[in-house]
N, C-alpha and C positions, 0 to 999 in steps of 0.2 A: 504493499499499499504505499503510496507516495502523495505527500499533502503539501500545499504552499501555505506557509504560516502568514497570517495578515501581516502586511508590511512588504515594502518592495525589496528589502536587502536581505532576507533571510529565507533560506530552503529548509524545510524539515523532510527528512526521510524516514518513513517508519517501515521497518522491515516486515515480510509476511510471517515471518516466526519471530514474534517479539520476545518470546520467552528465552530466545538464544541468541539474538543479536542485540547490539546496542541502537538506540535512536541515533541517528546521525544528523547533524543540524551543519549547514554549510552558510557562512556569512560573507557577504560582498566586502571586498577590501576598500572600504570607504577612504582609508588613510592614505591610499595610494591612487587617487583619480587619474584615469586614463593611462594606468599602468598594468601590466600582468607580468608572470612569473617569467624570468629569463628563459630564453630558448633552451639553453644546455641543461636547465633544470626540468624539462618537460620529457613525459615519454614520447619516444619518436613515432607517434602515430596520432591520427585525427580521425575521430568519429562523428558520424551524422545520425542525430536523434530528433525526436519530435520537438523537443524543447530543454531548457535548462534543468527539469526536474529529473528528466532521464540521464542527463549527465551526471546529476548528483548521485542517483541510484546506481549508475556504474562507475562510480569512483570508490571502490573498497579500501578501506583503511588497512585491511589485512594483507593486500597486495602492494602496498606501499603509498596508495594514492593520498595525497594530502591537500589537493586543490584541483580545480579545473578551470580553463579558459574556455569563455565561451563567445562564439560569434553570432548575434543576433541576426544577422542578414542571411547567413548560410545554414544557421541552426546547427553548426558544427561545434564541437569541443574537443579539447586537448587536455590530458591529465598532467597534474603535477607532482613532483615529488617532495616538494616543500609547501608550507604555507607562506604567505606574505610577510615579511618581517615588519616590526613596528616603524623602523627608519627607511623602508622601502628600498633596502640595499640590494635585495635580490629580485628587483622588478625592473622592468624596461618599458619604456613608452609604447602604446599600441591603441591609437585612437579607434573608437567604434568597439572595443572588445570589452568583456566584462570577466573579472577574476573572483572566483569565489573559494574560500578558505573552510576546510573541515574544522570545526571548532568543538565538537561535542563527544569525540570518542573517549574523552577523560572524564572520569566519574568522581564524585565525592568533593568536588571544587577543585580538582586538578587542571591545570592549563596546559594547552597543547604548545609545544615549542614549534620552532621552524623546521626541525627535522621531523616533526610529527610524533615525537615522543612525549610522554606525558611528564609534567613536572607535578610530583604529588605533594599534598599538605603532609607536615609531619604526623607520622603514624599510619599513614597509607602507603601502599606498595602494589607491585603488579604492574602489568604491561597498561591497563587503563586506571590504575589507583583503584581497584575493585576491592581490594583486600585490606582488611585492617590488622597491623601487626598484633600478636598475643601479647607480647612483652617487649621490654627493651632488648632482650638477646635476640628475638625474632627480627626486629627491625635492623640490627646490626649486621646480621649475616644476610639477609634477604634484600634489603634496600640499601645497605652500604651507607647506613646512618652513622656519622661520626661526630656529630655536633651535639654537645649537650643541651638539654632544653625540655620542653613540654612535648610530648606526644600522644596521640590518641591510640588507646589500645583496646582490643576486645578479646580477652581469653576465651577459651571454648566454652567455659561454665558460667560466663557471664550473660547477662540478659540484654545488656546493651553496652556501647562503648562508654568510656571514661578516660580521662585524663591523667596522666602521671607525668613526674619529672624523672627523666633517664639521665644517667651519666654514660656517656657513649666513648670516652676516650680509650678505655681498657676495661676488660671484664665488665660488660654493659650490666648496670644497676638499676633496678625499678625501686625507687624510694617509696616507702610507706609511712614514715614518720620522720619529720623534719623539725627541729627546734635550736634555732640559732640566735634569736635576740629578745626572747621573752615578751614578746608583744601580744601572745595570744594566751588566754586561759585555757588550760586543759581540765580543769574541774568540770565536766560535762555530763550530759545526761547519757541514758540508754541508746536513744534514738541519735544523739550527735555521733557517738562512738560508732554506730552502725552505719550511719550514712557518711561518715566522714565530716571534716570541718577544717576551716582555713582554706587557703588556695594553694595549688600545687604551684604556682609561680612566685610564691613568697617563701621568706624563711622558716615560717611556722605553719604546720599542717599534719592532720591525721587523714590518711588516704580513705579510712573507712573499713570496717570489719567485713561488710557485703564484698568489698572490692578485694579485700585481702583474701577472702574466702574463695572467691573466684579466681583469682591468679594461682594460688597453692592448691587448688582441687583440679586445676588444668595441667600441671607438670610438676616436677620434682625440683625443689629450690633449697637453697641456703638461705638463711637468714643472718645477716651480719649487723652487729651493732657496735657503733664507734662512738666514743666520748672524747672530747677534747677539753683540757683543763684550762684555767686562767694562765698556767705558764706554757700553753700551747702544746703540751704534751698530749698526743693522739694515740689512744689504745683501742684495740679491736677485738670481739668474741664472735666466733662462728658456730652456728648451729645447723646440722644437716637434717635433710628430709623434713623441713619446717612446713607445717600444714595448720590451717585454720578451718574448723568445722563450719557449718551453716548455722543461722540463728536458732533452728530448730533444737541444734545440740548445744546452745548457748556459746557458740563460737569456740568449742573446745580447742585448746592448743596441744599439738603433739609435735615432738621432733626425735631424732635419734638419740637414745640415752647415753651412748657412748660418747660423751662430750668430750674434746680434747682442749683443755684449758688454754686459752690464750693470753696475750699481756693485759687484756682488760679483766680476765677472770670470769668464772661462769656463776652468774647469779640468777640464772633463769631455770636452771634443772629442778628446783623445789616446784616450780608452776607447771612441769611437764604433766599434762594431763587435767589441767585445770580449766574451769569455764571463766568466760569473762565476767567481770563485774564493774558496776559504775556505782556512784554515790546513790542513784536511785534504784538500782537493781543488784541485789545481793545474791551472788551464786559462789561464795568462796568455801562453801562446806566448813564454815565456822559459826556454829550457834551462837557463841558467846560474844563475838565482835564482827562488826560490819567494816571489813578491811577498805573497801573503796572510800567509805566515809572518813575513816581514820586518816588515809593517806591523801584524801582530797585528789582522786585519779581514778582513771579507768585503766585496769589491768587484769592480767591473769592471777589474780591473788588466789591463795590455797591454804587452809589449815590454819594452826594457832599462831604462826609467825607471820602469816600473811605473804610476806615476799622478801627477798634480799636485794631487789632492786626496783626502784621506782620511777622508771623513764618518763612517766607522763605526769610526774608530781610538780608542785610549783618550782620554778627556778629561781632560787634566792639570790644568785650571783653574788656572794659575799666577796669583800674586797681583799680577804686575805686567804682566798682559795680553801677554807674550810666550812663544812657543813655546819649547820645550826644544832644537828643531832636531835631533829624533831621528825615525826611521823610524815608531816604534811610538807615534804620537801623533796625535790629529785635526788636519787641518789643510786649508787650501784656498788654494794659494799665489798664484795670479793675483788682483791687486789687494789681498788681505789681507796678502801677504808673511810677515813674522814674527809676525803678530798672531794669538793663539790664539783659537779658537771659544769661546764659554760656552754657547751655546744654538744648536741646529740642527735645521730642519724640512725635509722634502721631501714635497711634495704635489702631486697631480694637478688639472688644471683642465679641464674638458670644456665648450667653448662652444656645445654644441648647444641651442637652444631647443626644447624637448618641446612646447610649445604651439603650434607652427606646423605 
């Protein structure tokens, strides 16, 4: 089926099998009046059709067609291997002829380049930008993303896409918690921790338990936590096979119990198997104490001692690098002892090589 969109400069081609082919739009190169694609960039053949709609229908992007030149007098057209450039550098004067560019082979906001390939927005990949990357590692291998920043991902277990911050320089990282400047309160409700809060483009945010579950239920991940002190000392601890269950299971935390202690020390193992708790929802298996209220945070609290680490507790940022020694502050007691955290990051690493 072929239809002319209202307006004299745009042609819309609807394929007969719309379920298997993309709608194609051709737009007249109005930025280059009286010009068409240079001769050496055209297919060396001229076709005679009943009009420009048939020319458009016979310009398949899969065969490398990116534009066509139409002669209204003879109703002949020639296919082009490039679209017109913004500055008309690949065009030449040809009075009486019309040049139309393929503009819609790219999906999800992608834009077509002069050579006909798609420039995809961050997080999208594939020939037509039709695929959303599953995590930062997926985009690193399949779309060659190498720039740190905000990307849209859609893990296999997610119901809809969402944005994450990716560190792409080395060992692609999908960040789930970021605390850098103490501008955001983490004493939040169950719904806040469930859906996420803050903005992934800022130094302070929680990605959300639903999103963390969707990521970790879709593949095998390491979770790495890093803490930086006032003296700029950076320490890390790694947890393998890190996974968070769904809300029906109160976002139960599991990871490989064979933890190898790193420079930061292991303050999370007592929480292995714990359900998530917030000040307004107590799931800590401690009938005598509401751990989340005591620590003013949302976390995987468990048992009589609640936790050895409180990454989402209030950042007090003491001037002398030492904790206040109270429950409602951020801390990570193993290895750090009474040293207060000044910056804290949690991120997921997937070691799958998607190119293999």
